[in-house]
C-alpha positions as CSV (number, residue, x, y, z in Angstrom):
1,M,10.7,-25.6,28.0
2,L,11.8,-26.1,31.6
3,L,12.8,-22.4,31.8
4,L,9.4,-21.3,30.3
5,S,7.5,-23.6,32.7
6,C,9.3,-22.1,35.7
7,L,8.7,-18.5,34.5
8,A,5.0,-19.3,34.1
9,L,4.7,-20.2,37.7
10,R,6.4,-17.0,39.1
11,A,5.7,-14.3,36.5
12,Q,2.8,-12.4,35.1
13,S,2.4,-14.0,31.7
14,G,0.5,-13.1,28.6
15,F,-0.5,-15.2,25.7
16,G,-2.3,-14.7,22.4
17,P,-2.4,-14.9,18.6
18,E,-0.2,-13.1,16.1
19,V,-0.3,-12.8,12.3
20,G,2.0,-11.1,9.9
21,I,2.5,-10.4,6.2
22,G,5.6,-9.3,4.3
23,M,8.2,-10.4,1.8
24,S,10.7,-13.3,1.7
25,S,13.9,-13.8,-0.2
26,M,17.2,-15.7,0.1
27,H,20.9,-15.2,-0.2
28,F,21.3,-17.5,-3.2
29,A,24.0,-18.9,-5.4
30,P,23.5,-21.9,-7.7
31,A,25.8,-24.9,-7.8
32,F,29.3,-24.5,-9.3
33,G,29.5,-23.6,-13.0
34,F,26.7,-21.0,-13.3
35,T,27.4,-17.9,-15.4
36,S,24.6,-15.6,-14.0
37,A,22.1,-15.6,-11.2
38,S,19.6,-13.3,-9.7
39,G,16.7,-13.5,-7.3
40,S,13.6,-11.5,-6.3
41,P,11.4,-11.6,-3.2
42,V,8.0,-13.2,-3.0
43,F,5.0,-12.6,-0.7
44,S,5.3,-14.2,2.7
45,W,3.1,-14.6,5.8
46,R,3.2,-16.1,9.3
47,A,0.5,-17.0,11.7
48,G,0.6,-18.5,15.2
49,G,0.7,-17.5,18.9
50,N,3.1,-16.1,21.5
51,T,3.6,-16.4,25.2
52,D,5.0,-13.3,27.0
53,F,6.8,-13.7,30.3
54,E,7.7,-10.7,32.5
55,L,11.3,-11.0,33.9
56,N,11.2,-7.5,35.4
57,K,9.6,-4.1,34.8
58,H,11.1,-3.7,31.3
59,I,12.6,-7.1,30.3
60,Y,10.3,-9.8,28.8
61,L,10.9,-13.3,27.4
62,Q,8.7,-14.1,24.5
63,A,8.3,-17.5,22.8
64,G,5.9,-18.7,20.2
65,L,4.9,-21.3,17.6
66,F,4.2,-20.2,14.1
67,C,3.5,-21.5,10.6
68,A,5.3,-19.4,8.0
69,Q,5.7,-19.2,4.2
70,K,9.1,-18.3,2.7
71,G,10.7,-18.6,-0.7
72,Q,12.1,-16.8,-3.7
73,N,11.9,-16.2,-7.4
74,R,15.2,-17.1,-9.2
75,E,16.8,-16.7,-12.6
76,F,20.1,-18.5,-13.3
77,S,21.9,-19.9,-16.3
78,F,24.8,-22.2,-17.3
79,Y,26.8,-21.4,-20.4
80,T,28.9,-24.3,-21.7
81,N,29.8,-23.1,-25.2
82,D,28.2,-21.4,-28.3
83,T,26.3,-24.5,-29.0
84,L,25.1,-25.6,-25.5
85,N,23.6,-23.4,-22.8
86,A,20.7,-23.6,-20.4
87,S,18.7,-21.1,-18.3
88,F,16.3,-21.7,-15.4
89,H,13.4,-19.8,-13.8
90,Q,12.6,-21.2,-10.4
91,T,9.8,-20.3,-7.9
92,L,10.6,-21.9,-4.6
93,T,7.8,-21.9,-1.9
94,L,8.6,-23.3,1.5
95,Y,6.3,-23.8,4.5
96,Y,7.9,-23.8,7.9
97,A,7.0,-24.6,11.5
98,E,8.8,-22.0,13.5
99,L,9.8,-21.7,17.2
100,P,11.0,-18.2,17.9
101,V,12.4,-17.1,21.3
102,S,13.3,-13.5,21.9
103,V,14.2,-11.1,24.7
104,L,12.2,-7.9,24.6
105,Y,12.8,-4.5,26.2
106,K,9.5,-2.6,26.8
107,S,9.4,1.1,27.7
108,G,7.0,2.4,30.3
109,M,5.0,0.1,32.6
110,Q,2.6,-2.8,31.9
111,G,-1.0,-1.6,31.3
112,K,0.2,1.6,29.6
113,S,1.0,2.4,26.0
114,R,4.7,1.5,25.4
115,F,7.2,0.7,22.7
116,F,9.3,-2.4,22.5
117,A,12.3,-3.9,20.7
118,G,13.7,-7.4,20.8
119,L,16.4,-9.8,19.7
120,G,16.3,-13.5,19.6
121,S,16.6,-16.7,17.6
122,V,14.2,-18.8,15.6
123,A,14.4,-22.6,14.8
124,S,12.5,-23.7,11.7
125,Y,11.6,-27.0,10.1
126,I,10.0,-27.4,6.6
127,I,6.6,-29.0,6.7
128,G,5.8,-28.6,2.9
129,G,6.2,-26.5,-0.1
130,N,6.5,-26.4,-3.9
131,N,9.5,-26.2,-6.3
132,H,8.4,-24.9,-9.7
133,I,11.2,-25.0,-12.4
134,K,11.1,-23.8,-16.0
135,K,14.2,-25.0,-18.0
136,E,15.1,-23.6,-21.4
137,T,18.0,-25.4,-23.2
138,S,19.7,-24.4,-26.5
139,F,21.7,-27.0,-28.3
140,N,23.1,-26.5,-31.8
141,G,20.5,-23.8,-32.5
142,N,17.6,-25.9,-31.3
143,S,15.6,-24.7,-28.2
144,T,13.6,-26.8,-25.8
145,T,11.5,-25.8,-22.8
146,V,10.6,-28.1,-20.0
147,T,8.5,-27.2,-16.9
148,H,8.4,-29.3,-13.7
149,D,6.5,-28.9,-10.4
150,Y,7.9,-30.8,-7.4
151,N,6.7,-31.2,-3.9
152,V,9.3,-30.2,-1.3
153,T,10.3,-33.4,0.4
154,Y,13.0,-34.4,2.9
155,G,16.4,-33.3,1.6
156,N,15.0,-31.9,-1.7
157,P,15.7,-29.2,-2.8
158,V,17.0,-27.8,0.4
159,A,17.9,-29.0,3.9
160,M,14.8,-29.3,6.2
161,F,16.1,-27.6,9.4
162,D,17.0,-23.9,9.7
163,I,18.2,-21.7,12.5
164,G,18.2,-17.9,12.3
165,M,18.3,-14.6,14.1
166,A,15.1,-12.5,14.7
167,L,14.8,-8.8,15.2
168,S,11.6,-7.0,16.1
169,A,10.3,-3.5,17.2
170,G,6.8,-2.2,17.7
171,F,4.1,-0.6,19.8
172,E,1.9,-2.2,22.5
173,A,-1.4,-0.6,23.5
174,P,-2.8,-0.7,27.1
175,T,-5.5,-3.3,25.9
176,G,-2.8,-5.8,25.0
177,F,-3.0,-5.2,21.2
178,Y,0.3,-4.7,19.5
179,I,1.8,-4.1,16.1
180,K,5.4,-4.7,15.1
181,L,8.0,-4.8,12.4
182,Y,10.0,-8.0,12.2
183,Y,13.0,-9.3,10.3
184,T,14.5,-12.8,10.4
185,V,17.8,-13.9,8.7
186,G,18.9,-17.5,8.4
187,M,22.3,-18.2,9.9
188,K,22.5,-21.7,8.4
189,D,23.2,-22.5,4.8
190,I,20.3,-24.9,3.8
191,G,21.6,-25.3,0.2
192,L,22.5,-28.8,-1.1
193,G,25.0,-30.0,-3.7
194,G,27.1,-26.9,-3.8
195,E,24.2,-24.5,-3.8
196,I,24.0,-21.7,-1.3
197,D,20.6,-20.8,0.3
198,K,20.0,-18.6,3.3
199,N,16.5,-17.4,4.3
200,R,15.5,-13.8,4.8
201,M,12.0,-12.6,5.8
202,W,10.7,-9.2,6.8
203,G,7.2,-7.8,7.4
204,V,4.7,-6.3,9.7
205,G,2.7,-8.2,12.3
206,A,-0.2,-7.6,14.7
207,G,-1.3,-9.6,17.8
208,Y,-3.1,-9.5,21.1
209,L,-1.9,-10.6,24.5
210,F,-4.4,-11.9,27.0
211,G,-3.5,-12.5,30.7
212,R,-3.7,-11.0,34.2
213,G,-1.8,-7.8,34.5
214,R,-2.0,-6.9,30.8
215,N,-4.3,-4.0,31.5
216,I,-3.8,-2.5,34.9
217,N,-6.3,0.4,34.5
218,K,-9.1,-2.0,33.6
219,E,-8.4,-4.2,36.6
220,K,-8.4,-1.1,38.9
221,D,-11.8,-0.1,37.5
222,E,-13.2,-3.5,38.0
223,L,-11.9,-3.6,41.6
224,I,-13.5,-0.2,42.3
225,D,-16.9,-1.3,40.8
226,N,-16.9,-4.5,42.9
227,T,-16.0,-2.5,46.1
228,T,-18.9,-0.1,45.4
229,D,-21.4,-2.9,45.0
């Protein structure tokens, strides 16, 4: 925060909203003893805002605050013997508050159309969610099905804090509007009790950057008009 404050005092900075939609999944393995496991991605989104600090002509530091939805659909089973086995279907939905910080390279000059690409990190903390589980058990030929819905709470079913790596690439228009592709991968195992869970999210986002120096041509035109008057 001290670094960002210092940059804001000396650099041309931009700020503005960003939204994105995509898919989310996990690197997943159940607790020990499972006989099969698979997962499929679910719809994800993120919404928030970014600040964009110019370090030099092409290098920028970008930081933001977002709310994001992640999760996964899962199928896994435990086979004990011919008379006892259990299978599970789980839909895990997690809501995160995220703090991404990235270093971007932008081609061309500010106020012109240009492409950009970036690499950074993102710290996340769970602020809510839902854990839907359908359990089917077979014992001595008798089958039972039980369904539960749990709110995601502290330490259940995954660890609350996550840290990951963020990749992005896109196009920025002279007006400050931009569109980008993004991918984040969790570097921390948030699974508990022998379970392995690592977040993955990818999607497309769009945003707008306000701030002095974002559109050089517009500022030149306004200066000419004022001089003429």
